[in-house]
C-alpha positions as CSV (number, residue, x, y, z in Angstrom):
1,M,-18.3,-14.7,-18.4
2,A,-17.7,-17.8,-20.5
3,A,-14.5,-19.7,-20.6
4,E,-11.8,-17.9,-22.7
5,E,-8.9,-20.0,-24.0
6,I,-5.5,-18.4,-23.7
7,E,-2.0,-19.0,-24.2
8,V,0.6,-18.5,-21.2
9,R,4.2,-19.3,-21.5
10,G,3.4,-21.6,-23.8
11,V,0.9,-23.5,-22.3
12,V,-3.2,-23.4,-23.2
13,V,-5.0,-22.7,-19.9
14,K,-9.2,-21.2,-20.0
15,R,-10.1,-18.6,-17.9
16,R,-13.4,-19.1,-16.7
17,G,-16.0,-17.3,-15.4
18,V,-16.1,-17.9,-11.7
19,F,-20.0,-18.0,-11.2
20,V,-19.8,-19.9,-14.1
21,T,-18.0,-22.8,-12.7
22,W,-20.2,-23.0,-9.9
23,L,-23.3,-23.0,-11.8
24,L,-22.8,-25.8,-14.0
25,I,-21.3,-27.9,-10.8
26,I,-25.0,-27.1,-9.2
27,V,-26.8,-27.7,-12.3
28,T,-25.4,-30.5,-13.6
29,L,-25.7,-32.0,-9.7
30,G,-21.5,-31.8,-9.1
31,I,-20.7,-33.9,-12.3
32,Y,-19.0,-30.4,-14.1
33,A,-17.0,-30.7,-10.2
34,L,-15.1,-33.6,-11.6
35,F,-14.5,-32.4,-15.2
36,H,-13.9,-29.1,-13.8
37,W,-10.8,-30.4,-11.1
38,Y,-9.6,-32.5,-13.5
39,Y,-8.5,-29.7,-15.6
40,M,-7.4,-27.1,-12.9
41,N,-5.2,-29.6,-11.8
42,R,-3.9,-30.3,-15.6
43,E,-3.1,-26.7,-16.3
44,L,-1.5,-26.2,-12.7
45,R,1.1,-29.3,-13.5
46,D,1.4,-27.9,-17.0
47,M,2.3,-24.2,-16.0
48,S,4.7,-25.9,-13.4
49,E,6.7,-27.3,-15.7
50,A,6.5,-24.6,-18.0
51,L,7.7,-21.9,-14.9
52,G,10.6,-24.7,-14.2
53,T,9.6,-25.7,-11.1
54,P,7.1,-29.0,-11.6
55,F,4.4,-30.1,-8.9
56,G,4.5,-33.5,-10.4
57,N,0.9,-33.6,-9.8
58,S,-1.8,-36.4,-11.4
59,P,-5.0,-34.7,-12.3
60,G,-6.6,-38.2,-12.7
61,L,-5.8,-39.5,-9.3
62,S,-7.1,-35.5,-8.2
63,V,-10.3,-36.7,-9.6
64,L,-10.5,-40.1,-8.1
65,A,-9.6,-38.4,-4.7
66,L,-13.1,-36.5,-5.1
67,F,-15.2,-39.7,-6.6
68,P,-15.3,-42.2,-5.1
69,G,-12.7,-41.0,-3.2
70,G,-15.0,-38.6,-1.5
71,F,-17.5,-41.5,0.0
72,L,-14.4,-41.6,2.6
73,I,-14.0,-38.1,2.7
74,V,-10.6,-38.3,3.9
75,P,-9.0,-38.1,0.5
76,A,-11.6,-35.6,-0.8
77,I,-10.1,-33.6,1.9
78,W,-6.9,-34.1,1.0
79,T,-7.4,-33.2,-2.5
80,W,-8.8,-30.3,-1.4
81,V,-6.0,-29.4,0.5
82,T,-3.1,-30.0,-2.1
83,T,-4.8,-28.3,-4.9
84,A,-5.4,-25.5,-2.9
85,R,-1.4,-25.2,-2.0
86,R,-0.4,-26.0,-5.4
87,T,-3.0,-22.8,-6.7
88,R,-1.0,-20.9,-3.7
89,D,2.5,-21.9,-4.8
90,L,1.6,-21.2,-8.6
91,R,0.7,-17.6,-7.6
92,E,3.9,-17.4,-5.7
93,L,5.7,-18.8,-9.0
94,A,4.1,-16.0,-11.1
95,L,4.5,-13.1,-8.7
96,D,8.5,-14.0,-8.2
97,G,9.1,-12.6,-5.0
98,R,6.5,-9.4,-5.9
99,A,3.9,-8.3,-3.2
100,G,0.4,-9.7,-4.0
101,D,-2.6,-11.9,-3.0
102,H,-2.1,-16.0,-2.1
103,T,-4.4,-18.1,-2.0
104,S,-5.7,-19.1,0.7
105,V,-5.2,-22.9,1.8
106,A,-7.9,-23.1,5.4
107,L,-10.4,-20.5,3.1
108,A,-10.2,-23.0,0.4
109,V,-10.7,-26.6,2.2
110,L,-13.9,-24.7,4.2
111,L,-15.1,-23.5,1.0
112,G,-14.7,-27.2,-0.2
113,F,-17.7,-27.9,2.3
114,F,-20.5,-25.1,1.1
115,Y,-22.0,-26.4,-2.3
116,A,-18.2,-26.9,-3.8
117,L,-17.6,-22.9,-3.3
118,N,-14.2,-23.8,-2.9
119,H,-13.7,-24.3,-7.2
120,P,-15.0,-20.9,-7.9
121,Y,-12.3,-19.3,-4.9
122,L,-9.9,-21.5,-6.7
123,Q,-10.8,-20.9,-10.6
124,A,-10.8,-16.8,-9.5
125,S,-7.1,-17.5,-8.0
126,L,-6.0,-19.3,-11.3
127,N,-7.6,-16.5,-13.6
128,G,-5.6,-13.8,-11.5
129,T,-2.5,-16.4,-11.9
130,W,-3.1,-15.8,-15.7
131,E,-3.2,-12.2,-15.8
132,I,0.1,-11.8,-14.0
133,L,2.0,-14.4,-16.1
134,E,0.3,-12.7,-19.2
135,S,2.2,-9.1,-18.5
């Protein structure tokens, strides 16, 4: 599935194919991961503002934590944790107290150590959040 641009609550976001996202990261030797990380964090920031609970995150700083911050290891792990938390928190905002699946921060961080599998995991969570917010 290719990326599909949609408008949810006045914010333009993309519903991206999780396998395609991961494949692009592998094929581009990780360069697409930086773009994807930026756009995910930007969508999280913009949607949280639209829902009235701004996260106040900086997509640019999140990317810098991956590269060159990843050479120090700690900044990369920190941005994995904070982005996974924001993804989880956005899902909770979207569910508005209803029962539903939540993003696991621990699983997202663990998957980050295995060929950037945290990207498709978090993107799948965002895709689900966009569906919840559309309905």
